VOKEMAR-126158 format. One record per residue (C-alpha): x, y, z; residue number from 1. Coordinates in nm, 2 decimals. Example, Ala and Ser with C-alpha at 12.3 -4.5 7.8 and 13.67 -1.06 7.14 Angstrom:
2
r east->1.23, north->-0.45, up->0.78, romar->1
r east->1.37, north->-0.11, up->0.71, romar->2
This chain:
77
r east->4.36, north->1.68, up->0.14, romar->1
r east->4.09, north->1.91, up->-0.01, romar->2
r east->4.28, north->1.95, up->-0.34, romar->3
r east->4.32, north->1.57, up->-0.37, romar->4
r east->3.95, north->1.51, up->-0.30, romar->5
r east->3.85, north->1.77, up->-0.57, romar->6
r east->4.09, north->1.62, up->-0.81, romar->7
r east->3.95, north->1.27, up->-0.74, romar->8
r east->3.59, north->1.38, up->-0.80, romar->9
r east->3.70, north->1.57, up->-1.12, romar->10
r east->3.87, north->1.25, up->-1.25, romar->11
r east->3.57, north->1.03, up->-1.16, romar->12
r east->3.32, north->1.27, up->-1.33, romar->13
r east->3.54, north->1.27, up->-1.65, romar->14
r east->3.62, north->0.90, up->-1.65, romar->15
r east->3.25, north->0.79, up->-1.61, romar->16
r east->3.12, north->1.06, up->-1.85, romar->17
r east->2.86, north->1.17, up->-1.60, romar->18
r east->2.60, north->1.43, up->-1.69, romar->19
r east->2.77, north->1.71, up->-1.50, romar->20
r east->2.99, north->2.00, up->-1.56, romar->21
r east->3.25, north->2.10, up->-1.30, romar->22
r east->3.45, north->2.40, up->-1.22, romar->23
r east->3.67, north->2.50, up->-0.93, romar->24
r east->3.60, north->2.83, up->-0.76, romar->25
r east->3.95, north->2.95, up->-0.65, romar->26
r east->3.84, north->3.22, up->-0.42, romar->27
r east->3.90, north->3.16, up->-0.05, romar->28
r east->4.06, north->2.86, up->0.10, romar->29
r east->4.00, north->2.57, up->0.05, romar->30
r east->3.89, north->2.60, up->-0.32, romar->31
r east->3.54, north->2.48, up->-0.40, romar->32
r east->3.45, north->2.23, up->-0.67, romar->33
r east->3.11, north->2.32, up->-0.82, romar->34
r east->2.92, north->2.05, up->-1.01, romar->35
r east->2.62, north->2.13, up->-1.22, romar->36
r east->2.39, north->1.85, up->-1.35, romar->37
r east->2.32, north->1.86, up->-1.73, romar->38
r east->2.07, north->1.66, up->-1.94, romar->39
r east->2.30, north->1.55, up->-2.23, romar->40
r east->2.24, north->1.17, up->-2.20, romar->41
r east->1.86, north->1.23, up->-2.17, romar->42
r east->1.87, north->1.45, up->-2.49, romar->43
r east->2.06, north->1.18, up->-2.67, romar->44
r east->1.81, north->0.92, up->-2.55, romar->45
r east->1.52, north->1.13, up->-2.68, romar->46
r east->1.69, north->1.17, up->-3.02, romar->47
r east->1.74, north->0.79, up->-3.04, romar->48
r east->1.37, north->0.74, up->-2.94, romar->49
r east->1.25, north->0.97, up->-3.21, romar->50
r east->1.46, north->0.80, up->-3.47, romar->51
r east->1.32, north->0.46, up->-3.36, romar->52
r east->0.97, north->0.59, up->-3.39, romar->53
r east->1.04, north->0.70, up->-3.75, romar->54
r east->1.19, north->0.36, up->-3.84, romar->55
r east->0.89, north->0.18, up->-3.68, romar->56
r east->0.65, north->0.39, up->-3.88, romar->57
r east->0.84, north->0.31, up->-4.20, romar->58
r east->0.83, north->-0.07, up->-4.11, romar->59
r east->0.46, north->-0.04, up->-4.05, romar->60
r east->0.40, north->0.13, up->-4.38, romar->61
r east->0.59, north->-0.14, up->-4.56, romar->62
r east->0.40, north->-0.42, up->-4.38, romar->63
r east->0.07, north->-0.25, up->-4.46, romar->64
r east->0.17, north->-0.22, up->-4.82, romar->65
r east->0.25, north->-0.59, up->-4.83, romar->66
r east->-0.09, north->-0.68, up->-4.68, romar->67
r east->-0.26, north->-0.46, up->-4.94, romar->68
r east->-0.04, north->-0.62, up->-5.22, romar->69
r east->0.09, north->-0.27, up->-5.32, romar->70
r east->0.45, north->-0.37, up->-5.23, romar->71
r east->0.55, north->-0.71, up->-5.38, romar->72
r east->0.74, north->-0.97, up->-5.17, romar->73
r east->1.07, north->-1.09, up->-5.29, romar->74
r east->1.03, north->-1.40, up->-5.51, romar->75
r east->1.10, north->-1.73, up->-5.34, romar->76
r east->1.39, north->-1.93, up->-5.49, romar->77
């Protein structure tokens, strides 16, 4: 039963793309599944947040330029 439980957890971690690494320590009996939490999704979210801040600053720069008439608006048809 222990092997089946380890395999089930291994599959669930991989299938759900959880922020953990997992290895099986094969010393002794039963073997031990060791899970270690990682921060990959948090790092990716921080990267997206930083990109969003840069884009927002660019939009603000464009809007400020339009208010000051330094960036012309598209002509109306």
